[in-house]
TORKOL-696298 format. One record per residue: residue in three letters; y, z, x of N, C-alpha, C in turn. Coordinates in pm, whole numbers, plus 32768, in hexadecimal, padded with zeros to 4 digits. Last residue first. Layout:
N
ALAYZXYZXYZX;...
This chain:
77
ALA323DA61F651D32CCA600652832ECA57B64E9;GLU315CA6E564653175A66764A9320BA64C64AB;LYS314CA84564A43159A7D2644A3172A75664A0;VAL30EDA9A064AD30F2A91B64E9310AA8B3647B;PHE3121AAF865063117AA8E64A33126AA0864E9;VAL30BFAC3C655130D8ABB6658830BEAB50651A;LEU3148AD77654530FBAD1564FA3122AC8B652F;MET312FAE8766173177AE0B65FF3119ADAD65B4;TYR3134AFE565FC30EAAF6865F03146AEF365D0;PHE3151B0F466E83170B0B3666A312FB02A666B;THR3138B228678430F8B1A6676F3124B17166E7;THR31CBB2F2687631D1B2C167ED318EB23967E6;VAL31D0B41169353195B38C69283195B3666894;ILE329FB4CD69F2327AB4B26967324BB421695F;THR328CB5B66AE83284B5276ACE3252B5146A41;GLN3368B6B56B4632FBB68A6AEF3300B5F26AE2;LYS33D4B7B26C2033CCB7246C023353B7076BAB;ASN3410B8B56C7133F1B89D6BE533E9B8096BBF;ILE345BB8AB6D7E33DAB8E56D5A33B1B8C16CCB;PHE353AB7A66D6934F4B7FC6DC7346CB82A6D91;CYS3584B76B6C1135A2B7606C9F3552B7C66CEE;GLY3552B6976AED355CB7166B34357DB6FF6BC7;LYS347BB57E6AC634E5B5D76A9434E0B6586AE4;THR3423B4326AEE3422B4B76B2B3499B5066AF8;GLN335DB3586A3A33E4B38C6A4B33D7B4176A86;GLN32A9B22C6A1432AFB2B46A483340B2DC6A5B;THR31F9B15E6928326FB17E69783266B20F69A5;THR311FB05C68CC312DB0E968F131A8B0FB6949;ILE30BAAF9667C8311DAF9F68333131B034684F;PRO2FA9AEDB67462FE9AF5D675F304BAF5467D4;GLU2FB4ADC7666B2FACADF466F52FEEAE7B6706;MET2F0EAD00658A2F60AD7965972F47ADAF6623;SER2F23ABA0652E2EE3AC1765662F43AC8D6565;HIS2F7DAADD64692F27AABA64DA2EDBAB346510;TYR2FE8AA6A632F2FC6AADF63812F63AAB463ED;THR30CDA96463183042A98D63073027AA026365;TRP31FDA91C626B31B8A94F62E1312AA97A62BD;GLY3296A8D7618F3246A87061D131FBA89C624D;GLU330AA99E61053363A951615D3317A8E861AD;LYS3235AA14608E3295A9CF603632F5A9786086;ALA31CAAA95616A3184AA20613331DFA9CF60D8;MET3276AB6D61803279AB0561E83234AA8661B7;ASN3226ABFE609F32B0ABCC60AB32BCAB5E6114;SER311BAC3A60E43139ABE8606D31C6ABAD6075;ILE3140ACE161C330F6AC6261D13114AC05615C;VAL31CCADB861503207AD6B61BE31C5ACE361C8;SER310DAE0D60903191ADE2606731D4AD8D60D2;GLU3038AE5E61313025ADEF60D230ACADB760A7;PHE30A7AF3C61AC3087AEC661FC3075AE4B61A3;SER30C1AFE260C73134AFC2611B311CAF44616D;ASN2FBCAFF860653022AFB96013309BAF906066;VAL2F47B083613D2F15AFFF61152F7EAFB560C4;ALA2FD9B17561382FDFB11B61AB2FB3B08E6186;ASP2FACB222606D3016B1BF6059301FB15B60CC;GLY2EE9B2C960D82EC5B26C606E2F2DB2016056;THR2EFBB38E61902F23B30861BB2F00B2A06152;ASN2F87B4D1614E2F22B46B613A2F55B3E36166;GLY3038B5A161533009B56F61D32F9DB50561C7;LYS30A7B5E86067302EB632608C2FF6B6026112;LYS3175B53560463196B5C1605F311EB614608A;ASP30F9B41260F93133B45460853149B4E760A6;LEU314AB32F61FC3109B3AB61D4314BB3E36157;ILE31E6B2536239316CB23D61EE3125B2BD61C2;GLN32C5B29362CE32DAB23E6259325DB2346202;SER3266B32163A332BCB368634432D5B31662C6;THR31DAB255642A3191B2C363EB31E7B3096383;THR3272B11763D53256B187642E320EB1F563E1;PRO320BAFC6638F323EB04863623218B0B763C3;GLY3237AEDB64A031F1AF11642C322EAF956404;ALA331DADE9650332EFAE74651332ACAEA26493;VAL32B8ACA4654132FCACFC64E232C4AD8964F7;LEU32D4AB7565ED32A5ABFF65EF32FAAC536591;LYS326AAA2A65D032D2AA8B65B03293AB1565AE;TYR3234A8E866613208A96E6640327FA9C76624;VAL31DDA79666243241A7F9664A3211A8816617;LYS3127A6796694312DA6F7664A319FA74D667F;MET3147A51D666D315AA59166C13165A60E6669;
């Protein structure tokens, strides 16, 4: 039987450098995947998760949409 584990991927603020480049993104995701592999987990997929939050009241209401990524890992139980 397979078991699955979800791990939150790095957020934008964790992967952007001071110039706004995403070059560190690859290293950040690689680090998470490598650490999970050391624990016996195999990378399966990456799934986007979108959330919405409403801020403000009445006329000034704003909906803030945030997308983050869940890394899915699998291993035999």
